[in-house]
VOBA-1610 file (N, C-alpha, C; in pm, whole numbers, padded with zeros to 5 digits, always signed):
BEGIN
Met+19858+09835+22933Met+19879+09698+22942Met+19751+09651+23044Leu+19722+09728+23138Leu+19665+09708+23244Leu+19493+09655+23216Ser+19477+09753+23105Ser+19320+09747+23043Ser+19337+09595+22985Leu+19443+09593+22894Leu+19427+09483+22803Leu+19412+09333+22917Ile+19461+09349+23036Ile+19479+09265+23120Ile+19303+09208+23167Ala+19267+09331+23182Ala+19135+09341+23236Ala+19005+09295+23119Leu+19074+09343+23026Leu+18936+09261+22894Leu+18980+09111+22931Ile+19096+09068+22934Ile+19139+08927+22890Ile+19014+08884+23002Gln+19055+08882+23160Gln+18939+08881+23271Gln+18829+08873+23238Thr+18772+09002+23172Thr+18643+09010+23180Thr+18564+08885+23098Ile+18667+08844+22951Ile+18654+08763+22865Ile+18613+08619+22923Leu+18719+08587+23023Leu+18722+08483+23055Leu+18602+08420+23178Glu+18540+08516+23244Glu+18452+08543+23325Glu+18322+08520+23244Ile+18322+08556+23146Ile+18186+08541+23052Ile+18216+08412+23026Leu+18329+08374+22958Leu+18306+08205+22901Leu+18265+08137+23030Ile+18326+08142+23143Ile+18282+08065+23268Ile+18132+08064+23313Trp+18048+08173+23275Trp+17926+08190+23279Trp+17840+08099+23160Leu+17919+08117+23060Leu+17817+08064+22940Leu+17848+07876+22951Leu+17946+07842+23034Leu+17961+07684+23027Leu+17842+07679+23157Ile+17877+07720+23272Ile+17755+07732+23352Ile+17636+07724+23300Ala+17609+07817+23231Ala+17471+07810+23144Ala+17422+07707+23060Ser+17536+07662+23010Ser+17506+07561+22895Ser+17483+07403+22981Ala+17583+07392+23048Ala+17565+07266+23151Ala+17419+07276+23204Val+17391+07379+23252Val+17249+07416+23324Val+17133+07378+23225Leu+17149+07423+23121Leu+17026+07380+22983Leu+17017+07247+22957Ser+17127+07179+22937Ser+17162+07038+22920Ser+17092+06950+23004Trp+17102+06991+23116Trp+17012+06893+23219Trp+16854+06965+23222Leu+16818+07072+23192Leu+16692+07074+23219Leu+16632+07020+23095Val+16659+06982+22963Val+16639+06960+22869Val+16643+06803+22859Ala+16778+06760+22940Ala+16741+06621+22947Ala+16655+06549+23057Phe+16611+06631+23145Phe+16532+06601+23257Phe+16358+06607+23192Asn+16370+06695+23095Asn+16268+06722+23012Asn+16176+06854+23110Val+16258+06911+23186Val+16218+07017+23235Val+16151+07161+23116Ile+16236+07157+23043Ile+16240+07276+22922Ile+16209+07154+22796Asn+16170+07188+22694Asn+16181+07154+22573Asn+16230+07223+22466Thr+16324+07169+22391Thr+16376+07200+22253Thr+16301+07275+22142Arg+16171+07217+22162Arg+16071+07258+22038Arg+16056+07397+22048Asn+16037+07468+22168Asn+16002+07594+22209Asn+16151+07653+22098Arg+16084+07755+22042Arg+16192+07847+21959Arg+16270+07924+22038Val+16218+07988+22148Val+16350+08051+22231Val+16466+07962+22296Val+16393+07840+22347Val+16499+07771+22407Val+16600+07717+22325Tyr+16545+07684+22196Tyr+16616+07618+22079Tyr+16717+07749+22064Met+16667+07872+22035Met+16799+07983+22023Met+16937+07968+22132Ile+16857+07963+22204Ile+16963+08010+22347Ile+17083+07863+22355Gly+16982+07745+22303Gly+17035+07642+22347Gly+17176+07637+22212Asp+17137+07631+22132Asp+17186+07629+21995Asp+17312+07750+21991Phe+17305+07879+22063Phe+17413+07969+22067Phe+17475+07918+22157Leu+17452+07872+22303Leu+17522+07844+22395Leu+17627+07695+22335Glu+17558+07602+22240Glu+17644+07495+22185Glu+17772+07575+22105Arg+17706+07667+22020Arg+17831+07671+21961Arg+17931+07790+22016Val+17899+07865+22130Val+18002+07895+22157Val+18118+07817+22266Thr+18043+07705+22311Thr+18145+07653+22417Thr+18163+07522+22358Asp+18120+07474+22243Asp+18138+07347+22163Asp+18301+07328+22104Pro+18336+07425+22060Pro+18452+07438+22007Pro+18590+07417+22123Leu+18539+07520+22275Leu+18638+07509+22387Leu+18656+07340+22423Leu+18503+07255+22415Leu+18471+07178+22492Leu+18532+07018+22431Arg+18548+07039+22271Arg+18549+06956+22176Arg+18748+06855+22221Pro+18817+06978+22252Pro+18958+06883+22272Pro+18941+06842+22385Ile+18902+06898+22495Ile+18899+06807+22644Ile+18819+06679+22604Arg+18704+06684+22547Arg+18618+06561+22549Arg+18745+06430+22479Gly+18811+06474+22405Gly+18854+06373+22303Gly+18978+06333+22422Ile+19042+06417+22532Ile+19107+06373+22593Ile+19072+06280+22726Leu+18927+06297+22773Leu+18864+06296+22888Leu+18853+06092+22821Pro+18864+06024+22927Pro+18791+05883+22906Pro+18638+05918+22943Asn+18586+05800+22856Asn+18467+05777+22899Asn+18404+05738+23022Leu+18333+05842+23073Leu+18254+05801+23212Leu+18117+05760+23235Gly+18040+05709+23105Gly+17910+05636+23115Gly+17842+05746+23105Gly+17853+05830+22996Gly+17741+05941+23030Gly+17706+06075+23094Ile+17809+06060+23191Ile+17856+06169+23219Ile+17963+06265+23196Asp+17961+06404+23151Asp+18046+06497+23083Asp+18110+06584+23161Ile+18205+06580+23224Ile+18267+06653+23299Ile+18347+06743+23251Ser+18391+06763+23100Ser+18489+06838+23056Ser+18446+06993+23081Pro+18304+07050+23087Pro+18272+07166+23159Pro+18319+07234+23286Ile+18366+07103+23357Ile+18430+07128+23507Ile+18543+07160+23463Val+18609+07060+23401Val+18778+07077+23311Val+18805+07210+23302Leu+18716+07289+23205Leu+18754+07378+23143Leu+18731+07465+23209Ile+18596+07501+23322Ile+18579+07607+23401Ile+18742+07588+23499Leu+18779+07495+23532Leu+18915+07505+23646Leu+19036+07547+23550Leu+19036+07528+23416Leu+19149+07576+23375Leu+19102+07719+23376Leu+19006+07784+23295Leu+18996+07923+23303Leu+18988+08007+23422Ser+18945+07921+23544Ser+18997+07997+23689Ser+19113+07999+23678Phe+19240+07903+23649Phe+19325+07862+23662Phe+19408+07988+23586Ala+19402+08033+23482Ala+19429+08133+23380Ala+19407+08281+23434Gln+19265+08267+23477Gln+19252+08411+23581Gln+19345+08457+23677Asn+19350+08342+23772Asn+19477+08373+23871Asn+19607+08382+23818Leu+19613+08329+23763Leu+19769+08377+23675Leu+19791+08477+23631Leu+19687+08558+23583Leu+19656+08705+23519Leu+19688+08765+23598Ser+19617+08752+23714Ser+19573+08827+23819Ser+19738+08842+23897Glu+19790+08760+23935Glu+19905+08696+24024Glu+20029+08812+23924Tyr+20060+08787+23809Tyr+20146+08860+23740Tyr+20109+08983+23675Thr+20005+09023+23714Thr+19942+09198+23700Thr+20029+09283+23805Pro+20084+09360+23721Pro+20146+09473+23817Pro+20042+09506+23943Arg+20116+09533+24050Arg+20012+09602+24173Arg+20041+09724+24133Leu+19911+09812+24158Leu+19909+09962+24160Leu+19927+10001+24304Val+20005+10131+24310Val+20018+10183+24435Val+19966+10323+24442Tyr+19878+10306+24546Tyr+19800+10457+24552Tyr+19811+10556+24620
//
């Protein structure tokens, strides 16, 4: 059971890092630091969008329009962190 909880926590941690990478990439593209005409940048951006967009879409539907500022990644990161803390709280403590 502990292995399953460790796997879930690892997946949640990877999702958090993918959300951060997606947000940073979107900022770099928005400020023309990098260009999506570059094939590698496009492929990375497409991958990050395909992974994170299904998770962010329901949150974007609930949040009000803030004038071009998307805080849905922050909300999802907070929810994932809460889930991680909840899992670690209910994980049985090992005694050595």
